[in-house]
C-alpha positions as CSV (number, residue, x, y, z in Angstrom):
1,M,63.0,18.2,49.5
2,K,61.7,14.7,48.2
3,T,64.4,12.2,48.2
4,K,64.8,9.9,44.7
5,I,65.0,6.4,44.4
6,F,66.9,4.9,42.1
7,K,67.3,1.4,41.1
8,D,70.6,-0.7,41.0
9,T,71.0,-0.1,36.9
10,I,73.4,1.5,35.0
11,E,70.8,4.3,33.9
12,D,70.2,5.0,37.4
13,I,73.1,5.3,38.5
14,E,74.4,7.6,35.9
15,A,71.9,9.8,36.9
16,A,72.8,9.8,40.8
17,G,76.1,10.3,39.5
18,R,75.1,13.5,37.8
19,I,73.6,14.8,41.3
20,L,76.9,14.0,42.8
21,A,78.9,15.8,40.2
22,S,76.8,18.8,40.4
23,G,77.0,19.2,44.1
24,G,74.0,17.2,45.8
25,L,74.3,14.3,47.9
26,V,73.1,10.3,47.3
27,A,73.0,7.6,49.4
28,F,74.7,4.0,48.2
29,P,75.4,0.7,49.0
30,T,79.1,-0.7,49.9
31,E,79.7,-4.1,50.6
32,T,80.4,-2.8,54.4
33,V,77.5,-0.2,55.4
34,Y,75.4,2.3,53.0
35,G,77.5,5.4,52.2
36,L,75.9,8.7,52.3
37,G,78.3,10.6,49.0
38,A,79.5,13.8,48.1
39,N,81.9,15.1,46.0
40,A,85.4,14.9,48.3
41,L,86.6,17.7,46.2
42,D,83.8,19.9,46.6
43,G,83.8,21.9,50.4
44,E,79.8,23.3,49.7
45,A,78.6,19.7,49.1
46,V,80.6,17.9,51.6
47,S,79.3,20.5,54.2
48,K,75.7,19.4,53.6
49,V,76.5,15.6,54.1
50,Y,77.8,17.2,57.7
51,R,74.3,18.7,57.9
52,A,72.4,16.1,56.5
53,K,73.5,13.6,59.3
54,G,74.0,16.1,62.1
55,R,77.4,15.3,61.9
56,P,80.3,16.7,64.0
57,S,82.5,18.9,61.8
58,D,85.9,17.6,63.2
59,N,84.4,14.2,62.5
60,P,86.5,13.3,58.9
61,M,85.2,11.6,56.3
62,I,86.5,8.0,54.3
63,V,86.9,9.4,50.5
64,H,86.2,6.3,48.1
65,I,87.9,5.9,44.8
66,S,87.5,3.4,42.0
67,D,90.7,3.2,40.6
68,I,94.3,2.7,42.2
69,D,95.4,5.5,40.1
70,D,93.3,8.1,41.7
71,L,94.7,7.7,45.5
72,H,97.4,10.7,43.7
73,V,94.3,12.9,43.3
74,V,93.4,12.7,47.1
75,A,96.5,11.4,49.0
76,R,100.3,12.7,48.8
77,V,102.0,9.0,48.5
78,S,105.2,10.6,48.4
79,E,108.9,10.6,49.8
80,D,109.0,14.2,50.7
81,K,106.0,13.2,53.1
82,L,106.5,9.5,54.0
83,Q,109.2,7.3,54.9
84,K,110.0,4.7,52.2
85,K,109.1,1.7,54.4
86,A,105.8,3.5,54.8
87,I,104.9,3.7,50.9
88,E,106.0,0.2,50.3
89,N,103.3,-0.9,53.2
90,I,100.9,1.3,51.4
91,Y,100.8,-0.4,48.0
92,K,101.4,-3.7,49.6
93,A,98.3,-3.2,51.7
94,A,96.6,-1.8,48.1
95,E,97.2,-4.8,46.3
96,A,96.4,-7.3,48.9
97,F,92.8,-5.7,50.1
98,W,91.4,-3.3,47.4
99,P,89.1,-3.4,46.4
100,G,88.1,-3.9,49.8
101,P,86.7,-2.8,53.5
102,L,90.2,-1.8,53.8
103,T,90.8,2.4,54.9
104,M,94.0,3.8,54.8
105,V,94.6,7.2,56.6
106,L,97.2,9.2,54.5
107,P,99.0,12.7,53.8
108,K,95.9,14.5,52.1
109,S,96.4,16.3,48.5
110,D,96.0,20.1,48.3
111,R,92.8,19.4,46.5
112,V,90.8,17.9,49.3
113,P,89.3,20.4,51.4
114,E,89.5,20.7,54.8
115,V,85.8,20.2,55.5
116,T,86.2,16.4,53.9
117,T,89.1,15.8,56.5
118,G,87.6,17.3,59.7
119,G,90.4,20.1,59.3
120,L,93.4,17.5,59.6
121,D,95.8,17.4,57.0
122,T,95.1,13.6,56.6
123,V,93.0,12.1,54.5
124,A,91.1,8.8,55.2
125,V,91.2,6.4,52.0
126,R,89.3,2.9,50.5
127,F,88.4,1.2,47.2
128,P,85.2,-0.2,47.7
129,S,84.7,-4.0,46.0
130,N,80.7,-2.9,45.8
131,P,80.2,-3.1,41.9
132,T,77.7,-0.2,42.1
133,A,79.9,2.5,44.4
134,C,82.9,1.7,41.9
135,L,80.6,2.7,39.1
136,L,78.7,5.6,41.3
137,I,82.0,6.8,41.8
138,E,83.2,6.5,37.9
139,K,79.7,7.8,36.8
140,A,80.2,10.9,39.0
141,G,83.7,11.8,37.8
142,C,84.8,12.4,41.2
143,P,86.3,10.8,44.6
144,I,83.0,10.6,46.8
145,A,83.6,11.6,50.4
146,A,80.8,9.2,52.3
147,P,80.8,8.2,55.7
148,S,77.4,6.0,56.8
149,A,74.8,7.1,55.6
150,N,72.8,7.5,58.9
151,L,71.7,10.2,61.4
152,S,75.1,10.8,63.7
153,G,75.4,8.3,66.4
154,K,72.6,5.8,65.4
155,P,73.5,2.3,64.0
156,S,74.9,2.5,60.9
157,P,72.5,1.0,57.8
158,T,73.2,-2.1,55.9
159,T,70.1,-1.6,53.7
160,A,68.2,0.7,51.6
161,L,65.6,0.8,54.2
162,H,67.7,1.4,57.3
163,T,69.0,4.6,55.1
164,L,65.6,5.8,54.2
165,D,64.3,5.8,57.5
166,D,67.0,7.9,58.5
167,M,67.9,10.3,55.1
168,D,64.3,10.5,53.5
169,G,63.9,14.3,52.8
170,R,67.4,15.0,53.9
171,I,69.5,14.0,50.4
172,E,68.8,14.2,46.8
173,G,68.9,10.4,46.1
174,L,69.0,6.8,47.1
175,I,70.3,4.0,45.3
176,W,68.3,0.9,46.4
177,G,70.6,-1.8,46.3
178,D,71.5,-5.3,47.9
179,D,72.0,-5.6,51.8
180,C,75.7,-5.2,52.8
181,E,77.5,-8.0,52.8
182,V,80.4,-7.4,55.3
183,G,77.6,-5.1,57.9
184,I,80.2,-3.1,60.0
185,E,82.4,-0.4,58.6
186,S,86.1,-0.7,57.1
187,T,89.2,-1.6,58.9
188,V,90.8,1.8,59.0
189,V,94.7,2.2,59.5
190,D,97.4,4.9,59.8
191,M,99.7,4.4,57.5
192,R,102.2,7.1,57.6
193,D,104.7,5.5,59.9
194,S,106.6,2.6,58.8
195,T,104.3,0.6,61.8
196,P,100.5,0.7,60.7
197,V,98.5,1.7,63.4
198,I,94.9,0.4,63.1
199,L,92.5,3.0,64.3
200,R,89.3,1.3,63.7
201,P,89.0,-2.2,63.7
202,G,86.7,-4.5,60.8
203,K,86.6,-7.1,58.8
204,I,90.7,-7.2,57.8
205,T,92.0,-7.8,61.1
206,V,95.4,-7.4,62.8
207,K,96.7,-10.6,61.2
208,D,95.6,-10.2,57.8
209,L,97.7,-6.7,57.6
210,E,101.0,-8.5,59.2
211,R,100.5,-11.3,56.8
212,A,100.0,-9.1,53.8
213,L,102.8,-6.5,54.6
214,G,105.3,-8.8,56.9
215,V,105.6,-6.0,59.0
216,K,103.8,-5.5,62.9
217,V,100.7,-3.8,63.1
218,R,99.5,-2.0,66.4
219,L,96.1,-1.2,67.9
220,H,95.5,2.4,68.4
221,Y,95.6,3.0,72.8
222,T,91.8,3.5,72.1
223,L,91.1,-0.1,70.8
224,E,93.4,-1.7,73.6
225,E,91.9,0.0,76.4
226,S,88.5,-2.1,74.9
227,I,90.7,-5.2,74.9
228,G,91.1,-4.2,78.9
229,T,87.3,-3.7,79.4
230,M,86.8,-7.0,78.0
231,G,88.6,-8.6,80.1
232,N,91.3,-10.0,77.7
233,G,94.5,-8.0,78.5
234,E,95.7,-5.0,79.9
235,P,96.3,-1.6,77.7
236,S,99.8,-0.3,77.5
237,H,99.0,3.1,77.2
238,K,96.7,5.4,78.7
239,S,93.5,4.4,78.7
240,Y,90.6,5.9,77.1
241,K,88.7,6.7,80.3
242,E,91.8,8.6,81.7
243,S,91.6,10.8,78.6
244,R,89.4,13.6,78.0
245,E,87.5,13.2,74.8
246,E,88.2,16.5,73.6
247,D,91.7,16.1,73.6
248,I,91.4,13.1,71.3
249,V,92.2,14.2,67.8
250,P,89.6,12.1,65.6
251,I,91.8,11.1,62.4
252,S,89.4,8.5,61.8
253,P,85.5,8.1,61.8
254,G,84.5,6.1,65.3
255,M,87.1,7.5,67.4
256,K,85.6,10.4,69.3
257,Y,81.8,10.0,69.3
258,K,79.2,8.2,70.7
259,H,78.3,5.6,67.7
260,Y,76.1,3.0,66.6
261,A,73.4,3.7,69.4
262,P,70.1,2.3,69.6
263,E,67.3,4.7,71.3
264,A,66.7,1.7,73.7
265,D,69.0,1.0,76.9
266,M,71.6,-1.2,76.0
267,T,73.6,-4.0,78.2
268,V,76.5,-6.3,76.8
269,F,77.2,-9.3,79.0
270,L,80.5,-10.4,79.0
271,G,81.8,-13.9,79.8
272,S,81.5,-17.4,78.4
273,R,78.2,-17.7,76.2
274,D,76.3,-19.6,78.1
275,K,76.5,-18.1,81.4
276,A,75.9,-14.6,79.9
277,L,73.0,-15.7,78.0
278,K,71.7,-17.0,81.4
279,M,72.2,-13.6,83.2
280,A,70.5,-11.7,80.0
281,E,67.6,-14.2,80.5
282,I,67.4,-13.6,84.1
283,E,67.7,-9.7,83.7
284,A,65.1,-9.9,80.5
285,N,62.5,-11.3,82.9
286,R,63.2,-9.2,85.8
287,L,62.6,-6.2,83.1
288,K,59.3,-7.8,81.5
289,A,57.8,-7.9,85.1
290,I,57.9,-4.2,85.5
291,G,56.4,-3.8,81.9
292,H,59.3,-3.6,79.3
293,K,59.5,-4.7,76.1
294,V,62.8,-6.5,76.1
295,Q,65.0,-8.1,73.1
296,I,68.3,-10.6,73.6
297,L,70.8,-10.5,71.1
298,I,73.1,-13.6,70.5
299,F,75.3,-14.6,67.7
300,D,76.2,-18.2,66.3
301,N,79.2,-16.7,65.5
302,P,81.6,-13.8,64.8
303,E,80.8,-13.3,61.1
304,T,77.2,-13.5,61.6
305,A,77.2,-11.0,64.4
306,A,79.2,-8.4,62.3
307,H,76.2,-8.8,59.3
308,D,73.3,-8.7,61.7
309,L,74.1,-6.8,64.9
310,F,73.4,-2.9,63.5
311,R,70.2,-4.7,61.5
312,K,68.8,-5.7,64.7
313,L,69.3,-2.9,66.8
314,R,67.4,-0.9,64.6
315,E,64.8,-4.0,64.4
316,A,64.8,-3.3,68.3
317,D,64.0,0.2,68.2
318,K,61.2,-0.1,65.3
319,A,59.8,-3.1,67.4
320,G,59.5,-0.2,70.3
321,C,61.9,-2.5,73.0
322,D,62.7,-0.8,76.0
323,D,66.1,-3.0,76.7
324,I,68.4,-4.6,74.4
325,L,70.4,-7.3,76.1
326,A,73.3,-8.7,74.0
327,V,75.3,-11.5,74.7
328,G,79.5,-10.5,73.9
329,V,80.6,-12.4,71.0
330,E,83.7,-15.1,72.5
331,E,86.7,-15.3,71.2
332,Q,87.8,-12.0,71.3
333,D,91.6,-11.7,71.0
334,K,94.5,-9.0,71.2
335,D,95.1,-9.8,67.8
336,G,92.0,-7.5,66.9
337,G,90.2,-10.7,65.0
338,I,86.8,-10.0,63.5
339,A,85.5,-10.7,67.0
340,F,87.1,-7.9,68.5
341,S,85.8,-5.9,65.6
342,V,82.5,-7.0,66.5
343,M,82.8,-6.0,70.5
344,N,84.2,-2.8,69.3
345,R,81.0,-1.7,67.8
346,M,78.7,-3.7,70.5
347,L,80.2,-2.0,73.2
348,K,80.4,1.6,72.0
349,S,76.4,0.8,70.9
350,A,75.8,0.0,74.3
351,G,77.8,3.4,75.4
352,H,80.2,0.6,77.3
353,N,77.1,-0.7,79.6
354,I,78.9,-4.2,80.3
355,R,77.8,-6.4,82.9
356,K,80.5,-9.3,83.6
357,V,79.7,-12.7,84.4
């Protein structure tokens, strides 16, 4: 199969939409990362996404909509399924953050096949702000299930070229749009209870949600464990390492399996920026002395780190690096700020290979 490249024009987006409507796969830009899309209501089409990515079948997908009214096509937002307070929180979150990089986990409607949700009775839904993504959903005439458009486990693609590197020949089409604005995947929050729970951190933080909803927002215990790992507090629940991975039910992408990993060996240095950089440089010199090609990653601020992390990991792999030494982003906090979201991705990329300084 030859992957057709579509321009970011109305005519080409319409053509790409027809591919989706007929059961094919199209990769497209969003504000977070590039997504690999299929008709979310077509189980056979969604199965093709799992095959194209090499994605485990119990890893649920995010369903993208382009109109708030379409929420009721894919989810059950009703008092027979949810508490009144939960419903109130859902609509407050939608008003505050949609369109944008927020995904809500909700009871799924009967129209969504279980293959789309990884066999669960919940569905993860978001309304992207990227105009190309929204127009594609509209032209396809259906909600689009779209995980990141990379081979499973690799760094998420934030450019069309990254997407083509992984998906060329595996899918019918790719819309060649702009580089992604945010650079890390959306915040995923379980909204089924009166207390929302963040399952995957992103640009929209705990504080952002609490300000908009006026309620306390929690982090899932697997994220609380990462706070302890980074030395910013102790998790209040059983740690991820104390749980067998097979016992964790992944109701959100990114909860269970190895993610975002480069081909190079990667180490994250945690501590003050200057000390961490010094230790990374010492380690780089040691590795270079034995013939390794090494890339040190250090970022000016959390926002830049979010935008550039996955791109830098892919560039290091393309350059043939043996080792990536990353300086942790400072100002991680237990309130789940953007630095915390970046460190979530960085630690997963490194397989939690950490050196504290």
